[in-house]
C-alpha positions, 0 to 999 in steps of 0.5 A: 228504664223500659221493660220488655213488655213496654217495648212490645206494646208499640208494635201491637198498637201499630198492628191494631191501628193498621188493621183493615178490620179496625172497628170502634172496639179495637180502636178503644183497645188500642187507645187503652194500650197507648195510655197504659204504656204512657204513649198518650203524651207523645204527639205521633201515637196520639195522632195515629189514634185520631187518624184511626178514629177517622178511618172508622168514621168516629168523629166524636171519639176523634174529637175527644182524643184531640181535646186532650192534646195540650199542644196539637200539631198539624197532623192532629188537626188534619186527622181530626178534619178528616174524621169530620169529612168521613162522619155520617152527618157532615158538621160544617160548623165544627169543621170550620171551627177546627180550621179557624183554630188551626189558622190562629195557632202560632207555630203550626205550619200549613199544608194542602192537607188541611184544606182537602178534608174541610172542603170535603165537609163543605161538599157533603153538607152542600155548604156552597158559601163556606166552600167559596170562602175556602176557595178564596183562602186557597187562592190567597195562600197559593195552594191552588197549585196542588192538584188534590186541592183543585180536584176537591174544589171541582168536587165541591162545586159539582156536589152543589149543582154548579158543574156547568159554571163554577165546576167547569170554570175551575176545570178549564182554568187549572194552571196544570194538566188535569188528571183523571180525578179532575175529569171524573169529578166533572163528569159526576157533576154533569151527571148530577145535574142531568146532562148525560150528553156532557158526560159522554163528550167528556168521556170521549175527550178523556179517552183521546187524552189518556191511555188509561181511564180510571174506574170512576170515569167508567162508572160515570159514563155507564150511569149516563147511558140511560138513553142508549140502545141495547147494542150501545149498552153491550158496547160499553159492557165490552169496553169495560171488559177490554179495559180491565175494569170489569173485575172492579165491583163498582164497575160491575154494579154500574154495568148491571145498573145500566142494563136494569135502567133499560129493563134488560134484566136478563143481561143484568142477571148475567152480569150479577151471576158473573160478579165475584164478591157481591155486596149489598149495593149490587143486590139492591141494584138488582132488586130495584131493577126487577121491581121497576121491570115489573118482575116482583117475583124475581125480586122476592126470589133475590131477597131469599137468595140474599138470606141464603148467602148471608147478605143482610138487607138494609132500608134501600133493599125494601124501598123499591118493593114498597113503592111498587106495592103503593102504586098497585095497591098490593097491600097484602104484599106490603104486609109480607114485606113489613114482616120480612123487615121485622125478621131482619131486625131493621129499625124503621128509619126515615127512608124505610118508615116513609115508604111503609107510610106511603104504601099503607096510605095509598092502599087505604090502610090509614090506621096502619100508616099512623102506627108505622109513623108513630114507631119511626126513628128520626123522622125527616121532612119526607116522613112528615109529608107522607103522613100529612098527605095520607091524612089529607087524601083520607079526608082528615083535613083537621088531623093533617093540619094538627100534624103540620103544626106538630112538625113545626113544633118539633123543629122540622122545616117544611118544604114545597111538597109539605105545603102542597100536601097541607093545601090539598088537605085543606082543599078536600076539607073545605078549610078556606081560612086555614089554606090562606094562612098556610099559603102566607106562611109558606111565602112570608115565614119560610121564603118559599116560592109557590108553584102552579100546583100550590095556586091550583089547590087554592083555586080548586078550594075557592071554586068548591067554596063558591068564592069565584071572584077571589079564585079569578083574581088569584089566577090573574095575580099569579107570577106566571102565565095562566095554566089551563088546568086552573082556568078549567077548574074555575069553569067547572066551579062556575057550572056548579055555582051558576056564574055565567059571566065568569064561565064565559071568561074562563072558556074564552081564555082556554080557547086563547091558550090553545088548550080546548077540550070537549068538556069545556063546551059541555061545562059552559052549556051546563052553566047556561042551562042552570041559568035558563039561557037556552038561546046561548046553548043553541048559539054554542051549537054543536061545537065539539059535540062529536068529540064530547062523546068520547068512547070510554075505555073499559074499566078494570078491577084489581083483586088481591089473593093471598094464598098460603105458602105462595106470594100474594098475586093480583088478578085483573079483570074487566 
């Protein structure tokens, strides 16, 4: 017999789970109530709990509930898959394991809702091959007729950088008319592979087909409008107002970002001030716009406004400011930003920590960079690379190599930029054997293809070490056409080490490449002079002599002044 209290609990649980402010503590409270009244054995309440866990992106908690269900139904499986699709870190292997378990479960009927979240996990994890396998299964079982499945497949291919081929093919081969989501997904895909003209073409075609354009399509066209004139930006702004989408926060943010990209910060500020319910994304957009426009004081003023209005900044808020400090060497400003970060209680995650390491390294404060690096939480490949670069630039080649080995030992896979930083460090430190080993490791262990920059580091190193024939052979063995910078580096090394014959080869090659420079003649003349071949110098004559003595621009100095109570300023002088 049910008591009055038992009859009252289900509505309370339902209200908790449907709350728009549902957070993990409320979720656990609802779970406790379900167990207390004995509803944890019924499929529907348990399914609602898993779905609620998905809503707050708590995949581990959703999995713990699922694992206690003796005979899960389709609703349980799809709710769990949805929680994985919303998780902070996409777990492709876990999603496929659950999906395979669903396939092997007898008596569980399928629907399209099992495919959609699994494909979304693949898209977020950039798991193209896994997504293609699901695509084959979708075709085999006939689920391609569902528009949400087709749209998710388009989204998958676009996220994996295949908008121009697989994404477009999916879009064109749809058996039914594409909806607005299909168009928006493809536009977003073209935007990702930097083809804004395709986005514009799709938007124009979409306007001709649909009476109403959705907000996602408008955000895409606004993001694609980098090359528009100010009048073109205003026209798009006017269209947003006319179409009624301007009140949407994401559209207003895209309009502000459009103006910020074209450095029309007055117009961006007008949009910002007129927007109600400003969120952190909009604030970050404006801070980044001010930084890139050189208006650092306005960026700091906006940070103060955020604090006054109770908007808590995140890592992205400060990254642009730190990047500007790194470029200008404004280390005093950078220290003020770090103090602001501490005041806000932000942890030094991979993004924020890397920006600080880069700023301190480029400003000559290597010890402070190391201190930041050691205090970081969850270092990624960019963080390791930034610290290796800093050590190499400051002449600490051995320390850079040790950090690279530590990076490998801790399980972080290096990328092309990491190897470039290591090779640069070896070049500055004269570590020929270590550089050769690093180059071979890059190719044979990690399967990475060296770029011209990687070859350039080795050529520069061989030239400094006087191994000129090996440098020459390396240039000739490169899988792409010789680069003028590489040949000029060889020519400079020939001058230092007095190798006339190889210097002549390098100079003739530069002429054949059509990349002559006045310094080439000077370098070859110096090589002849070192070998007492004065007749050859006379034969060179005055070729390029007029251009060789180019007028140099006046140098400029930077002096940073830290006045108490004021924002640190940089004074420039001749």
